[in-house]
C-alpha positions, 0 to 999 in steps of 0.5 A: 727777720731776713730776706729769703730770695737769692740775694746773689741774683741780679736785678733782672731775676728779682721782683720789684714789688717784693724788693719794695715790700722788703725795703718798706719792712726794714724802714718800718723796723728802723723807725720804730727802733729809732723811737724806742732806743735813740730819740725816745719820741715818735721821730717819724710820727705814726710810722714810729709807733706802728713800725714794729709791724715791719717784722710781721711783713718780713714774716709774711715774705719769708712764709711765701718765699720759702714755701714757694721754693719748696713747692715749686719742686715738690709739686713737679715731682723733683727730689727735695734734699733736706740736707741741701735745704738746710745747708743753703739756709745756713749759708744764707743766714748764719755768717752775718748773725754769728759775726754780729753776735760775736761783736755783741759779746766782745763789746757789750758796753759799746754796742748795747750797754747791757748784758746779752742773754746766754750765748747758748740761747742764741746758738740754739735759736731759743733766745726768744723763749721767755726773753725779757725786753731791754737785753742786748741783741734782743731784736734777734728774737725774730731771727729765732722764730724764722730759723724755727720756721725754716726747720719745721716747714720742709718737714711738714711739706714732706709729711703732706706729700706722703698723704693721699690728698696733700692739698687737702691736708695742707689747707686743713693744717694751715687753718688749724695752725692759724686757729692755734695761734689765735687761741694761744694769744687769747688765753695768754692775754688773760694773764699778761694783757692788762696793766692791773696787777702788773700782769703786763710785765709778762706780755713781751716774754710770753706773747710778743716774743713767743713762737706760739703766738707769732708763728701764724704770721708766716701762714698767709705767705705760705697760703700764697705759695699754696695757691700758686702751686696747688690752684693754677686757675685761681692763681691766674685769675688773681694775677690778672687783677693786680691793680685791684689787689694793690688797692685792696691791700693798701686799704686793708693795710691802712685799716689794720695800721689804724687799729694798731695805732689806736687799739694795740697799746692802750694807755692806762689799760694795757694791750687790747684783747682784739689786737692781741688775739686777732690783730697779729693775724690781721696784719699778716693777712693785709700784708699778704694781699700786698705780696699778691699784688707785688707778684702780679705783672699787672700791678704798679707795685710789681712794675715800678722800681722804687729808687733805692728799694733794690739796694735796701732790700738786698742789704736788709738782713745785714741792716736788720742785725746791725742797725740797733748796735750801730745806732746805740754806738753813734748816739753814744759818740755824739752825746758829748757834743749835744748835736741837734736831733736832725744831725743825729738822725742823719748820722745814724741813718748813714752809719746804719746804711754803711754798716749794712752795706759792708756786712753784705759785701764782705760777709753775705755776698761771699757766703751766697757765692759759696752756697750757690757753688756747693748747694745750687738747689734744694732739689739736687738729684742723688742719693738720700733725697726725698722723692715726692710725687707730682701734684695736679693743678 
C-alpha cells in the first residue's frame, strides 16, 4: 500500500475526498493489525474484523491515481518517458521502504520477534509470492503487488496506444483481467478454501497474498481513469451527480462490509467461496464508487475537509510501513507494567503517529523534493520518450 499523488504538493493541490479515503484506508488497516498483533480481540468492534479491506481501498486509489497520471498525458499526445515514470516511482516509494527493511533486519527481535523472509525477496518485490503468515514485515506483501502494478501498467498503456482502437482494447483487456482474477480465486479456493483436510493453511500464501488473486482490485480505479480520459460526456454526467454517487458508494460499501463480516471467514468451515471468488472484486468496486464521489465537486466527500485527514493521508505510506513494528515494540516495552488496554492503545497510536510523521518529514519529503527537481514529470520532452497519438473523447 502507498499513496500515489504528489505528497509534496500543498493542500490547495489535493482533493479533500481522496485524502479522506486514504486516511480511512490506513485507519482500517491499523484497526485490523491492532486486533491481530496487539490486543488479540476486536478492540474497534466490527471495524477490527473487516479492517483488512483498507488495503483494497489503497489498491483502488493507486489504480486510479497512476492510471490518471499516465492517461492525462498520453491522451493529449504527450511523450511518455518510461525512465522518468520509474524514477519518480522509485523516489516516491523506495527510500522509506529500504529504511524500514534495514531496521527489520538489524533489529528483528525488537521489531517483529520473528525472522523475515530472505532479503532478496524484498528487494525484488517478490516477497508476497508463497508468503507464510506471521513472518516479520509480512505486511510488505501489498507493497510488492503495488510495485508489480507500477512496473506493468505503463507498458500496457504503451501497448494499447499502438493499437488501432486503444479505448476498445483497453476496456477489453480490463474486463479480461477482471475475469482472470475471479477465475483464479475460484479454482484456488477448491484447494485452499476449507478447513477440512488442513487445506486452509494454504489460503494466505496462494490466495490472499498472491498477485494473481489480488491484482484485479486495481482495475476499478483504472476504469475510473479510463472513463475520465476516454469518455468525456459520461464523465461530466457522473461528476454532476456526486451526492448520488456518495449515497450509492456508502450503501455499496456497507453492503460488502456486511458480507465480509459474516461470510468471508466462517467458523468451522473456512473461507466462503462467494467472498473468495467475487468478494475481493466487489469490495474494490464499492470503493471505486466512493472514489468517483470523492472526485465530484458536487459531493460532500469532495467538498468537506475532515480534521486530521490531510495529515494522516500525507503520512499514510510511512505509517503503513512502520505501524506494525512500532506497535510490537511499544507493547513489548509496556508488558512488564501491566498497563490497561486503554493506555496501551493510546501509547501505540501516539507512537505510530510520531514514527510515521518523522519518517515522512525526514525521508519521504526530502526524496519527493529531489524527485520533483530531477524528474518533474512523466512526460518530459526529449530523446528516448514514447510518442503517443492523441485520442478523442
